[in-house]
C-alpha positions in Angstrom: 83.7 88.0 267.6 81.8 89.9 270.3 79.6 86.8 271.0 82.7 84.7 271.5 84.0 87.2 274.0 80.7 87.0 275.9 80.9 83.2 275.9 84.5 83.3 277.4 83.4 85.8 280.1 80.5 83.6 281.2 82.0 80.2 280.6 81.7 77.9 283.5 84.2 75.4 284.8 82.7 71.9 284.6 84.5 69.2 286.6 84.7 65.6 285.4 82.2 64.7 288.1 79.7 67.4 286.9 80.0 66.2 283.3 79.2 62.6 284.5 76.4 63.8 286.8 74.6 66.1 284.3 75.4 64.4 280.9 76.0 60.8 281.9 77.9 58.3 279.8 78.8 59.3 276.3 81.3 58.6 273.6 81.6 61.8 271.5 80.0 65.2 271.1 79.6 67.3 268.0 78.3 70.7 266.7 76.2 69.9 263.6 73.5 70.9 261.2 71.7 69.3 258.2 73.5 70.0 255.0 70.2 70.0 253.0 68.9 73.6 253.4 65.3 72.5 252.7 65.4 70.3 255.9 66.6 73.3 258.0 63.9 75.7 256.9 61.2 74.6 259.2 63.3 73.0 261.9 63.5 74.4 265.4 67.3 73.9 265.5 69.8 72.8 262.8 67.7 70.1 261.3 70.2 67.4 262.4 67.6 65.1 263.9 65.5 65.2 260.7 68.6 64.5 258.6 69.5 61.5 260.7 66.0 60.1 260.4 65.8 60.7 256.6 69.2 59.1 256.0 68.3 56.2 258.2 65.1 55.5 256.3 66.7 55.9 252.9 69.8 53.8 253.7 67.9 51.0 255.3 69.2 51.5 258.9 65.6 51.3 260.0 62.2 51.0 258.4 60.3 53.7 260.4 60.9 56.5 262.8 58.6 57.3 265.7 58.1 61.1 265.6 55.8 63.6 267.2 53.4 65.7 265.1 50.8 68.3 265.9 47.3 68.9 264.6 44.8 71.6 265.2 41.2 70.9 266.0 38.8 73.7 266.8 41.7 76.1 267.4 43.5 73.7 269.8 47.0 72.4 269.1 47.5 68.8 270.2 50.5 66.5 269.9 50.3 62.9 268.6 52.8 60.3 267.4 53.2 58.5 264.1 55.8 56.2 262.5 57.3 58.1 259.6 58.4 55.9 256.7 59.2 58.6 254.1 61.2 61.8 254.0 57.9 63.7 253.6 56.6 62.3 256.8 59.7 63.1 258.7 59.6 66.7 257.4 56.0 67.1 258.5 57.1 66.4 262.1 59.9 69.0 262.2 60.1 71.4 265.1 59.7 71.6 268.8 56.5 70.6 270.5 56.2 72.3 273.9 53.0 70.5 274.9 52.1 67.5 276.9 51.9 64.1 275.2 50.8 60.5 276.0 54.0 58.9 274.9 53.8 55.2 276.0 50.0 55.1 275.5 50.4 56.0 271.9 53.8 54.8 270.9 53.7 51.2 272.3 50.8 50.2 270.1 52.4 51.8 267.1 55.7 49.9 267.5 54.0 46.6 268.3 51.9 46.8 265.2 54.8 47.9 262.9 56.4 45.1 261.0 59.9 46.6 260.7 62.7 48.1 262.7 62.2 51.6 264.1 64.1 54.6 265.5 62.4 56.5 268.3 62.6 60.2 269.0 61.4 61.3 272.4 62.0 63.3 275.5 64.4 61.9 278.1 61.6 60.8 280.4 59.8 59.1 277.5 62.9 57.1 276.5 63.6 56.1 280.1 60.0 54.8 280.3 60.4 53.0 277.0 63.6 51.4 278.2 61.9 50.0 281.3 59.2 48.6 279.1 61.7 47.0 276.7 63.4 45.3 279.6 60.1 43.5 280.3 59.2 42.9 276.6 62.2 41.6 274.6 60.1 41.5 271.4 59.5 45.2 271.7 63.2 45.8 272.4 64.3 43.9 269.3 62.3 46.3 267.0 64.0 49.5 268.3 67.4 50.0 266.7 68.1 53.7 267.5 66.8 56.1 270.1 67.3 59.9 270.0 66.6 62.1 273.0 65.6 65.7 272.7 67.3 67.7 275.4 64.5 68.9 277.6 64.0 71.4 280.4 60.3 70.6 281.0 57.0 70.3 279.1 53.8 72.4 279.3 50.2 71.5 279.8 47.7 72.3 277.0 46.2 75.1 279.0 49.1 77.4 278.0 49.0 76.7 274.3 45.2 77.0 274.2 45.4 80.5 275.6 48.2 81.5 273.2 46.3 80.2 270.1 43.1 81.8 271.3 44.9 85.2 271.4 46.3 84.6 267.9 42.8 83.8 266.5 41.4 86.9 268.2 44.2 89.0 266.6 43.8 87.5 263.2 40.0 87.2 263.4 40.3 83.9 261.6 40.4 80.2 262.5 43.7 78.5 263.1 44.6 75.5 261.0 48.3 75.0 261.6 50.9 76.0 264.2 54.6 75.8 264.8 56.1 76.5 268.2 59.5 77.7 266.8 61.0 78.1 263.4 63.9 80.3 262.1 67.3 81.4 263.4 68.3 81.6 267.1 65.2 82.1 269.3 63.1 82.2 266.1 59.4 82.8 265.6 56.3 80.9 266.3 54.0 80.6 263.3 50.2 80.4 263.1 48.5 79.6 259.8 44.8 80.4 259.3 42.0 79.0 257.2 42.6 81.6 254.4 46.2 80.6 254.1 47.6 83.7 255.9 50.4 83.3 258.4 50.9 85.3 261.6 54.4 85.2 263.1 55.4 86.2 266.6 58.6 86.2 268.6 58.8 82.9 270.5 58.7 84.9 273.7 55.0 85.3 273.0 54.7 81.7 274.3 58.1 81.0 275.9 58.1 83.8 278.5 55.3 81.8 280.3 56.9 78.5 279.5 60.3 79.5 280.8 58.7 80.7 284.1 57.3 77.2 284.5 53.7 78.4 284.4 51.5 75.5 283.4 54.4 73.0 283.6 53.5 69.3 283.8 53.9 68.1 287.4 55.9 65.1 286.3 58.7 67.4 285.2 59.3 68.4 288.8 60.4 64.9 289.8 62.7 64.5 286.7 66.4 65.2 286.8 67.3 63.9 283.3 68.0 66.9 281.2 70.3 65.4 278.5 68.7 61.9 277.9 70.8 59.3 279.8 69.1 56.4 278.1 69.3 57.4 274.5 71.8 56.3 271.8 72.0 60.0 270.7 71.0 63.2 272.5 70.4 66.4 270.5 69.6 69.9 271.6 70.2 73.6 271.1 73.6 75.2 271.8 72.8 78.6 273.2 76.3 80.2 272.8 76.5 83.9 271.8 79.4 83.0 269.5 76.8 81.1 267.3 74.1 83.8 267.4 75.2 85.6 264.2 76.0 82.4 262.3 73.6 82.3 259.3 73.0 78.6 260.0 71.6 77.5 263.4 73.5 74.6 264.9 72.5 71.5 266.9 74.6 70.0 269.7 74.8 66.2 269.3 75.9 63.8 272.1 76.6 60.2 270.9 76.2 57.7 273.8 76.3 54.2 272.4 78.0 52.1 269.7 74.8 51.9 267.6 74.4 55.7 268.0 78.0 56.2 266.8 77.4 53.9 263.9 74.2 55.8 262.8 75.9 59.1 263.2 79.0 58.2 261.2 76.7 56.8 258.5 74.9 60.1 258.3 78.1 62.1 258.2 79.6 59.9 255.5 76.5 60.3 253.3 76.8 64.1 253.6 73.4 64.2 255.4 74.9 66.4 258.2 77.8 68.7 258.7 79.7 67.6 261.8 82.6 69.1 263.8 83.8 67.8 267.1 82.8 70.0 270.1 84.0 69.6 273.6 81.2 68.3 275.8 81.8 71.3 278.2 81.0 73.7 275.4 77.7 71.9 274.8 77.0 72.2 278.6 77.8 75.9 278.4 75.1 76.2 275.8 72.7 74.7 278.4 74.4 76.2 281.5 71.3 77.7 283.2 68.7 75.0 282.9 70.9 71.9 282.9 72.1 72.1 286.5 68.8 73.4 287.9 66.8 70.7 286.1 69.1 68.1 287.6 68.9 69.4 291.1 65.6 67.8 292.3 67.0 68.1 295.8 66.2 71.8 295.6 62.7 71.1 294.5 62.3 68.5 297.2 63.2 71.0 299.9 61.3 73.9 298.4 58.3 71.7 297.8 57.9 71.1 301.6 56.9 74.7 301.9 54.3 74.5 299.2 52.8 71.1 299.8 54.6 69.2 297.0 55.9 65.7 297.7 59.0 65.5 295.5 61.4 62.6 296.0 65.1 63.6 296.3 66.9 61.3 293.9 70.2 63.1 293.4 71.2 64.3 296.9 72.7 67.5 295.7 73.8 70.5 297.8 71.2 73.2 297.8 72.5 76.8 297.8 70.3 79.8 298.6 69.9 80.7 294.9 69.0 77.1 293.8 66.5 76.9 296.7 64.9 80.3 295.7 64.8 79.3 292.0 63.1 76.0 292.9 60.6 77.9 295.1 59.7 80.2 292.3 59.4 77.3 289.9 57.0 75.4 292.2 55.0 78.5 293.2 54.5 79.4 289.5 53.3 75.9 288.7 50.9 75.9 291.6 49.6 79.4 290.7 48.9 78.3 287.1 46.8 75.4 288.4 44.2 77.7 289.9 41.6 79.5 287.8 42.2 82.9 289.6 46.0 82.3 289.2 45.6 81.7 285.4 43.7 85.0 285.2 46.5 86.8 287.1 49.2 85.3 284.9 47.6 86.2 281.6 46.7 89.7 282.8 50.2 90.5 284.0 51.8 93.2 281.7 54.5 91.8 279.5 57.3 94.1 280.8 56.6 92.9 284.4 56.6 89.3 283.2 59.9 89.8 281.4 61.5 91.4 284.6 60.3 88.4 286.6 61.9 86.0 284.0 65.2 87.9 284.2 65.3 87.4 288.0 64.7 83.6 287.5 67.3 83.4 284.8 69.8 85.2 287.0 69.2 82.7 289.8 69.7 79.8 287.4 72.9 81.3 286.1 74.6 81.3 289.5 76.9 78.4 290.3 
């Protein structure tokens, strides 16, 4: 009850123009989770994405699903793509991957070599790039029958995760063999598994405090304004509403954008693969109310970038308030600092309480409208 009161206090008023601007075209929106508890266990959110993929494979909607996995080599976590053809392969790819990938470089050969139809899970920028390639390559396009976008604020370079895993190995005094960025309820925990089978868990802030401050962000994220995945059939993401915090099951927000997306979604619901209740799109936006608008406003980064030597194209022509400008300036300054060796030393030697205070300032700027 208290969480719902907080949500009402901080609820924003989204105009129709803002819904169109930030979310784009869509048909329906839902609050969901996978009905199979075993799917939810290691998922970053409610497991809805995994449930859709597993149902799609088992019902013959598609023959394979492009998913992102991670592997650990010499203590370093790296992402790579596979085409999952079984439930077990989908489950092996559960969870968020906050680390840079080579999407088109890896995914295009996989799809071209695959003999059947595929669904593709990717970040908004990945699916936009894939769409452009499909427009030039009809044979590639004919193989893709469903695309699912993961709502994305930005992605991080490997430098950040390498530092985090090095710290975990030093603490455990063992070699890392597996790693999950986020599991469990609400913000959850990161999990590190070591060669003797032991597991070390940390609050996700152990990694995410740096990530949320845009230290070690990929530069390409600065020129992207697509938070929700305009070019997908279905978009999925967390719904950070306090009213859901104490719910024993973590939920996923689902935005269905196309006819084939709606067909796939209804098939999963009918088969009891997912629990689904309609949710107003504005409530989903409330669950992403800080990062959604600031991600979209590349005009602010364009203006702030002039001071720091970044050339960022203004693609959305948005008004830039003092707080959106200051937030963009902090974002770009943090990215620039993390690209310098001395800056990296400064970042990782900063006391946690000071880092958290800095993050609160940035979140406050993002919250203003």
